[in-house]
C-alpha positions in Angstrom: 0.3 -0.3 0.0 1.3 3.5 -0.9 0.9 6.3 1.4 1.6 10.4 0.1 0.8 13.1 2.1 0.3 17.2 0.9 -0.2 20.1 3.0 -0.7 24.0 2.5 -1.7 27.0 4.7 -4.1 29.2 3.4 -4.9 32.3 4.5 -8.5 32.2 4.4 -11.2 29.9 6.7 -12.2 26.4 6.4 -15.7 27.5 4.9 -14.0 29.5 2.6 -11.6 26.7 1.7 -14.9 23.8 1.7 -16.9 26.8 -0.5 -14.3 26.6 -3.1 -14.2 22.9 -3.3 -17.6 23.0 -4.1 -17.6 24.2 -7.1 -19.2 22.7 -10.2 -15.8 23.4 -12.0 -13.4 22.5 -9.4 -11.9 19.3 -11.6 -11.5 21.4 -14.4 -9.8 24.5 -12.4 -7.6 21.7 -10.2 -6.5 19.7 -13.3 -2.7 20.5 -14.1 -1.7 21.9 -17.5 -0.9 19.1 -19.8 -3.1 16.8 -18.0 -6.2 15.4 -19.4 -9.4 14.9 -17.4 -12.8 15.3 -18.2 -15.9 15.2 -16.0 -18.5 12.5 -17.7 -20.8 12.9 -14.8 -21.3 14.2 -11.3 -24.2 13.4 -8.8 -23.9 15.5 -5.5 -21.4 17.6 -4.2 -19.0 17.0 -1.6 -21.5 15.4 0.7 -21.4 11.3 1.8 -22.7 9.5 -1.7 -21.6 12.3 -4.4 -20.4 10.3 -6.9 -18.1 11.9 -9.8 -17.7 9.3 -13.0 -14.4 11.0 -14.9 -11.8 10.2 -18.0 -8.4 10.6 -17.7 -6.4 10.4 -20.7 -2.6 10.1 -21.9 -2.0 10.3 -25.2 -4.0 7.7 -27.4 -4.8 6.2 -24.2 -8.7 6.6 -21.8 -8.8 5.2 -18.3 -12.1 5.7 -16.8 -12.7 6.7 -13.3 -15.8 6.7 -10.9 -15.2 8.0 -7.4 -17.4 7.8 -4.9 -17.9 10.1 -1.3 -17.8 7.7 1.5 -17.5 10.2 4.5 -17.7 14.0 5.1 -18.0 16.3 8.2 -19.4 20.2 6.6 -16.3 22.4 6.2 -14.0 19.9 8.2 -13.4 16.9 5.7 -14.8 14.7 3.0 -13.0 11.2 2.0 -13.3 9.6 -1.5 -12.9 6.1 -2.9 -12.4 5.0 -6.4 -15.2 2.2 -7.3 -13.8 1.6 -10.8 -10.3 3.2 -12.4 -6.5 2.7 -12.4 -6.1 2.0 -9.1 -6.6 -1.1 -7.1 -7.0 0.4 -4.2 -7.4 4.4 -3.9 -8.7 6.1 -0.8 -8.3 10.1 -1.0 -8.9 12.1 2.5 -9.7 15.8 2.0 -9.0 18.2 5.5 -9.3 21.4 6.1 -8.3 22.5 9.7 -8.1 25.6 11.7 -4.8 26.9 11.6 -3.9 30.2 13.0 -6.5 32.7 11.8 -6.6 30.4 8.4 -6.6 26.8 6.8 -4.4 24.2 6.6 -5.3 22.2 3.7 -4.2 18.6 4.1 -4.4 15.7 1.6 -4.0 12.4 2.3 -3.5 9.1 -0.2 -3.5 5.4 0.2 -3.6 3.5 -2.6 -2.1 0.4 -4.3 -1.7 -0.5 -8.2 -3.5 -3.6 -10.1 -0.5 -6.4 -9.2 -0.7 -5.5 -5.8 2.7 -5.0 -3.3 5.5 -5.9 -5.8 3.6 -3.2 -8.9 3.8 -0.8 -5.7 7.2 -1.6 -5.0 8.0 -1.1 -8.7 6.4 1.9 -9.3 5.6 3.5 -5.7 8.4 5.8 -6.7 6.4 7.4 -9.9 3.0 7.2 -8.5 4.4 9.4 -5.6 6.2 11.4 -7.7 3.1 11.9 -10.1 0.8 12.8 -7.2 3.0 15.3 -5.4 3.3 17.6 -9.1 -0.3 16.8 -9.1 -1.2 18.1 -5.1 1.8 20.9 -5.7 -0.8 22.1 -8.4 -3.7 21.4 -6.9 -2.6 23.4 -3.5 -1.5 26.5 -5.4 -4.9 27.2 -7.2 -6.5 26.7 -4.0 -4.3 28.8 -1.9 -4.2 31.5 -5.1 -7.6 31.7 -5.4 -8.7 31.1 -1.7 -6.7 34.3 -0.6 -7.5 35.8 -3.6 -11.4 36.3 -2.9 -10.5 36.0 1.3 -13.5 37.8 2.8 -12.5 39.3 6.0 
């Protein structure tokens, strides 16, 4: 099982950071340049039971991904798990923790590749590198937007 964590302090309230994540165009906003991700269907927002179906594209390869939100506490956290997609297992926790008048945005991913522990061992470095680049971009966009639109 691979684990990855990334966190950023944002000068905005947890409520504002949570609201940003509820935008209908959030996936498009948080997708790094050069990566292709198309939302096919959304059912709900960040609440438990919400579902998102999207398609990742890597050149000519198209990979469907369906995720469901399995837990949440409004303005504090939500958790999604992969129902169908490229991983054998995927669980992503998004946390919005009050911290020094702002928000500590924390993402924690636990995942496993098809092929199990051997694939995780061989390709874990690559998955972690991709996740680091992805979350560096996502956190930078979130920080920029939330701080620029901060309600005082």
